[in-house]
C-alpha positions in Angstrom: -101.3 209.0 246.5 -98.3 210.0 244.4 -98.9 210.5 240.7 -96.4 209.0 238.3 -95.1 211.5 235.7 -94.6 210.0 232.3 -92.4 211.6 229.6 -93.4 211.1 226.0 -91.1 211.2 223.0 -92.5 214.6 222.2 -91.4 215.9 225.7 -88.0 214.4 225.2 -87.7 216.0 221.8 -88.7 219.4 223.2 -86.0 219.0 225.9 -83.4 218.1 223.4 -84.4 221.0 221.2 -84.1 223.4 224.2 -80.6 222.1 225.0 -79.6 222.5 221.3 -80.9 226.1 221.3 -79.0 227.0 224.4 -75.8 225.5 222.9 -76.3 227.3 219.6 -77.0 230.6 221.3 -73.9 230.2 223.5 -71.9 229.5 220.4 -73.3 232.6 218.6 -72.4 234.8 221.6 -68.9 233.3 221.8 -68.3 233.8 218.1 -69.5 237.4 218.1 -67.3 238.1 221.2 -64.3 236.7 219.4 -65.0 238.9 216.4 -65.8 242.2 218.1 -64.8 242.0 221.8 -61.9 239.5 222.5 -60.0 239.7 225.8 -58.4 243.1 226.1 -55.0 243.6 227.8 -54.3 247.1 229.0 -50.8 248.5 228.5 -51.2 250.9 231.3 -51.8 248.2 233.8 -49.7 245.4 232.3 -46.2 244.6 233.6 -43.9 241.6 233.2 -40.6 240.6 234.9 -37.6 241.5 232.8 -33.9 240.9 233.3 -32.9 243.7 230.9 -31.4 242.0 227.9 -32.1 242.1 224.2 -30.8 238.9 222.6 -30.0 237.7 219.1 -29.1 234.3 217.8 -26.1 233.8 215.5 -26.1 231.4 212.5 -24.3 228.8 214.6 -27.0 228.9 217.3 -25.2 231.0 219.8 -27.2 233.5 221.8 -25.6 236.9 222.2 -26.5 240.0 224.2 -27.5 242.6 221.7 -28.1 245.2 224.4 -28.1 245.2 228.2 -30.1 247.6 230.3 -31.7 247.8 233.7 -30.9 244.9 236.1 -28.6 243.1 233.6 -26.6 246.3 232.8 -26.2 247.0 236.6 -25.0 243.5 237.2 -22.3 243.9 234.5 -23.7 242.2 231.4 -22.6 243.8 228.1 -23.5 243.8 224.4 -21.6 241.0 222.7 -21.6 238.6 225.7 -22.5 235.0 224.7 -25.0 233.4 227.1 -23.7 230.0 228.3 -26.1 229.3 231.2 -29.1 230.8 233.0 -29.4 229.2 236.4 -29.4 225.5 235.6 -30.3 225.9 232.0 -27.4 225.2 229.7 -27.1 227.1 226.4 -30.6 228.5 226.5 -32.4 229.6 223.4 -33.9 233.0 223.2 -37.3 231.6 223.9 -36.1 229.5 226.8 -34.3 232.5 228.3 -37.3 234.7 228.0 -39.7 232.0 229.3 -37.5 231.4 232.4 -37.5 235.1 233.3 -41.1 235.9 232.6 -42.5 232.8 234.3 -40.7 233.6 237.6 -41.9 236.4 240.0 -40.3 239.8 239.6 -37.4 240.1 242.1 -36.1 236.6 241.3 -32.3 236.5 241.3 -30.8 234.8 238.3 -27.3 233.5 237.9 -26.0 234.2 234.4 -22.8 232.6 233.0 -21.5 234.2 229.8 -18.4 234.4 227.6 -17.0 237.8 226.7 -14.8 238.4 223.7 -11.5 240.3 224.5 -9.3 242.3 222.2 -6.7 239.6 222.1 -9.2 237.2 220.6 -9.6 235.1 223.7 -13.0 234.8 225.4 -13.2 235.5 229.1 -15.7 233.7 231.3 -18.0 235.9 233.5 -20.4 234.9 236.2 -22.9 237.4 237.7 -26.3 237.6 239.4 -29.1 239.9 238.2 -32.5 240.4 239.9 -35.5 240.7 237.6 -37.8 243.6 238.0 -41.4 244.4 236.9 -41.7 246.8 234.0 -44.4 247.9 231.5 -43.4 247.0 228.0 -42.4 250.0 225.9 -40.0 251.0 223.2 -37.5 251.7 225.9 -36.9 248.0 226.2 -35.8 248.1 222.5 -33.3 250.9 223.2 -35.0 253.6 221.1 -36.4 257.0 222.1 -40.1 257.5 222.2 -43.0 259.6 223.3 -46.5 258.7 224.3 -49.1 260.3 221.9 -52.9 260.6 221.6 -55.1 261.8 218.8 -58.7 261.4 217.6 -60.0 258.9 215.1 -62.8 259.7 212.6 -65.4 258.8 215.2 -63.9 261.2 217.7 -62.5 258.4 219.9 -59.0 259.0 221.3 -56.3 256.7 220.0 -53.2 256.2 222.1 -49.8 255.0 221.0 -46.0 255.5 220.9 -44.1 257.6 218.5 -40.5 256.7 217.8 -38.7 259.5 215.8 -36.0 258.8 213.3 -32.5 259.0 214.7 -31.1 262.5 215.3 -28.5 261.8 212.7 -31.2 262.0 210.0 -30.9 265.6 208.8 -33.7 265.6 206.2 -37.4 264.8 206.6 -37.6 261.1 207.4 -39.9 258.4 206.0 -42.4 256.9 208.5 -44.5 253.8 209.1 -47.7 253.3 211.1 -48.4 249.9 212.6 -51.7 248.2 213.0 -52.1 245.1 215.3 -54.2 242.0 215.4 -57.7 241.7 217.0 -56.4 240.1 220.3 -53.4 242.3 220.6 -52.3 246.0 220.8 -49.4 248.3 219.8 -46.9 246.1 221.6 -47.2 243.5 218.8 -44.8 245.3 216.5 -42.2 246.3 219.1 -39.6 243.7 218.0 -39.2 245.8 214.8 -38.7 249.1 216.6 -34.9 249.2 216.8 -34.3 247.6 213.4 -36.5 250.1 211.7 -35.2 253.0 213.8 -31.6 252.3 212.8 -32.7 252.6 209.1 -33.7 256.2 209.6 -37.5 255.7 209.7 -40.0 257.3 212.1 -42.6 254.9 213.6 -46.1 255.2 215.0 -47.3 252.3 217.2 -51.0 252.8 217.9 -53.8 251.0 219.7 -56.9 250.6 217.6 -60.1 251.9 219.1 -61.4 249.3 221.5 -58.0 247.9 222.1 -55.1 248.6 224.4 -55.4 252.0 226.0 -57.4 253.6 223.3 -61.1 254.6 223.7 -63.9 252.4 222.6 -65.3 249.0 223.5 -65.5 247.0 220.3 -63.5 246.3 217.1 -64.6 245.7 213.6 -61.8 243.4 212.2 -60.5 246.1 209.9 -63.6 248.0 208.8 -63.3 251.0 211.0 -59.6 250.3 212.0 -58.7 251.5 208.4 -59.9 254.9 209.6 -57.7 254.6 212.7 -54.7 254.0 210.4 -55.6 257.0 208.3 -55.8 259.1 211.5 -52.3 257.9 212.3 -51.1 259.0 208.9 -52.7 262.4 209.4 -50.8 262.7 212.7 -47.5 261.6 211.1 -48.0 264.0 208.1 -48.3 266.9 210.5 -44.9 266.2 212.1 -42.3 268.6 210.7 -39.6 266.0 210.8 -41.6 263.5 208.7 -41.8 263.4 204.9 -45.5 263.1 204.1 -44.7 261.6 200.7 -42.9 258.6 202.2 -45.3 256.9 204.6 -45.9 253.2 204.9 -48.6 251.1 206.6 -47.9 247.8 208.3 -50.4 245.5 209.8 -50.8 242.1 211.3 -54.0 240.1 210.8 -56.9 242.6 211.5 -54.3 245.3 211.2 -53.2 244.0 207.8 -56.8 244.0 206.6 -57.1 247.6 207.9 -53.9 248.5 206.0 -55.3 247.1 202.7 -58.6 249.0 203.1 -56.8 252.2 204.0 -54.4 251.9 201.0 -57.4 251.4 198.7 -58.7 254.8 199.8 -55.7 256.9 200.8 -52.9 257.6 198.2 -50.5 258.8 200.8 -49.8 255.2 201.7 -46.8 254.4 199.5 -45.8 251.0 200.8 -47.6 248.1 202.6 -46.3 245.4 204.9 -49.0 242.8 205.5 -48.7 239.8 207.9 -51.5 237.2 207.8 -54.5 239.1 206.4 -57.7 237.3 205.4 -59.1 237.6 201.9 -62.7 237.2 202.9 -64.1 237.3 206.5 -66.9 235.0 205.5 -64.5 232.2 204.6 -62.7 232.6 207.9 -65.9 232.3 209.9 -67.2 229.4 207.8 -63.9 227.5 208.6 -64.3 228.2 212.3 -67.9 227.0 212.3 -67.1 223.9 210.2 -64.4 222.9 212.7 -67.1 222.7 215.3 -69.1 220.4 213.1 -71.9 222.9 212.6 -73.4 224.2 209.3 -71.8 227.4 208.1 -74.5 228.2 205.6 -77.0 228.4 208.5 -74.9 230.0 211.2 -72.7 232.5 209.4 -75.6 234.9 208.5 -76.7 234.8 212.2 -73.2 235.4 213.5 -72.7 238.3 211.2 -76.1 239.7 212.2 -75.3 239.5 215.9 -71.7 240.9 215.6 -72.8 243.6 213.1 -75.6 244.7 215.4 -73.3 244.8 218.5 -70.5 246.8 216.7 -72.6 248.7 214.1 -70.8 247.4 211.0 -71.4 245.0 208.2 -69.1 241.9 208.6 -70.1 240.6 205.2 -68.6 243.6 203.5 -65.1 242.7 204.7 -63.6 241.3 201.6 -60.0 242.6 201.3 -59.6 240.5 198.1 -61.8 243.1 196.4 -60.2 246.1 198.0 -56.6 245.1 197.1 -57.5 245.2 193.5 -57.6 249.0 193.9 -54.2 249.1 195.6 -51.3 250.0 193.3 -48.5 250.4 195.8 -45.9 247.6 196.5 -46.6 245.2 199.3 -44.6 242.7 201.3 -47.0 239.9 202.2 -46.0 237.5 205.0 -48.0 234.4 205.9 -47.3 231.3 207.9 -47.6 228.0 206.0 -49.1 226.3 209.1 -51.7 229.1 209.8 -54.8 227.2 211.0 -56.9 230.3 211.5 -56.3 232.1 208.2 -54.8 229.5 205.8 -52.1 230.7 203.5 -54.5 230.3 200.6 -55.9 233.7 201.6 -52.4 235.3 201.0 -52.2 233.7 197.6 -55.7 235.0 196.7 -54.7 238.5 197.8 -51.4 238.4 195.9 -53.3 237.3 192.8 -55.9 240.0 193.1 -53.5 242.9 193.9 -53.1 245.6 191.3 -49.7 246.6 192.6 -46.5 244.4 192.9 -46.7 241.9 195.8 -43.8 240.0 197.3 -45.3 236.9 198.9 -43.2 235.3 201.6 -44.5 231.9 202.9 -43.1 231.3 206.4 -42.3 227.6 206.8 -43.5 226.0 210.0 -45.2 229.1 211.3 -48.8 229.7 212.4 -51.0 232.7 212.7 -49.6 233.8 216.0 -46.1 232.5 215.8 -43.5 235.0 216.9 -41.7 236.1 213.7 -38.0 235.1 213.4 -35.1 237.5 213.5 -34.6 236.9 209.7 -38.2 237.8 209.0 -38.0 241.0 211.1 -34.7 242.0 209.4 -36.4 241.4 206.0 -39.3 243.7 206.9 -36.9 246.4 208.0 -34.9 246.2 204.8 -38.0 246.2 202.7 -39.3 249.4 204.4 -35.9 251.0 204.0 -35.6 250.2 200.3 -39.2 250.9 199.5 -39.3 254.3 201.3 -35.9 255.5 199.9 -36.1 258.6 197.7 
């Protein structure tokens, strides 16, 4: 005789509690992963299709070839050519052009129609075919010389990066800048600045933080230990005979910006800061992320910090750049998107208000945390570095 199983309200409550615990545990693991071990692209194994053009947009919306190399140069495209059509795409924007190339397999043949200015003032129409090719991203795409470098951080882990020297025309010891990237990125994040800063006579060090890119390590600490990585980069730059050790800047994006603030509060060799989207207090960022999932921050934040801190051996609650910047006396350019949903622009205003040194706050209208910065913004950063690092 089959016995009928009856569930009581108590049994149902236990089952619901079990499901809730599983959901909460999964959320805690997910949050700690986002903090200390987000997906990690490797530069050494990452390639993308390229056509071999660096583009710029004019004030009237025209897209011009700033530099041609690789497939585009072999096909006959030249600097100054105005892009009219890419395959069936009329008057493509820079983003549309890039998307069309990178979304197609390497080896795809593209038909490019352009207008070329002639000495007599009349444009000449050109039509050519260029076949994309797979390449690893590097400063070579920006048309600047570079070397691959490696050096240890304070924990003995090997950091890897690119060094772009100042132009050979610079006869004296050159100023320099070291770049720090965001938590989900690597040294490639700052490459759009490479040529602009190079042309202003500044040496550059693009590094992968420990646990990111091709550097050693498995975890990150959202700026806590990354500050030491930036200092290790400054040590490396200061030993270069062509670099002026008294004119070194630190630039950072998100986690890298936090690291730059912390490094500048400890290392007087940093003379200038460029900060893009730093947070003022990590606790506020985590509370916001928890609240958006309709969960109680007061209960979960301490547990998230405990899990992440245990896994990466650091204290997340100590990450309060708003306090550290009060010890920073050097000038800073502070960029922040007005539509940043991850780290609201209020964090930038708090940092600017707490800073001991002069801060130029630049709100970026319509831009979010990971929005690609515009040509005007990149030009502004390059000019700021040039002016701030001048003798």
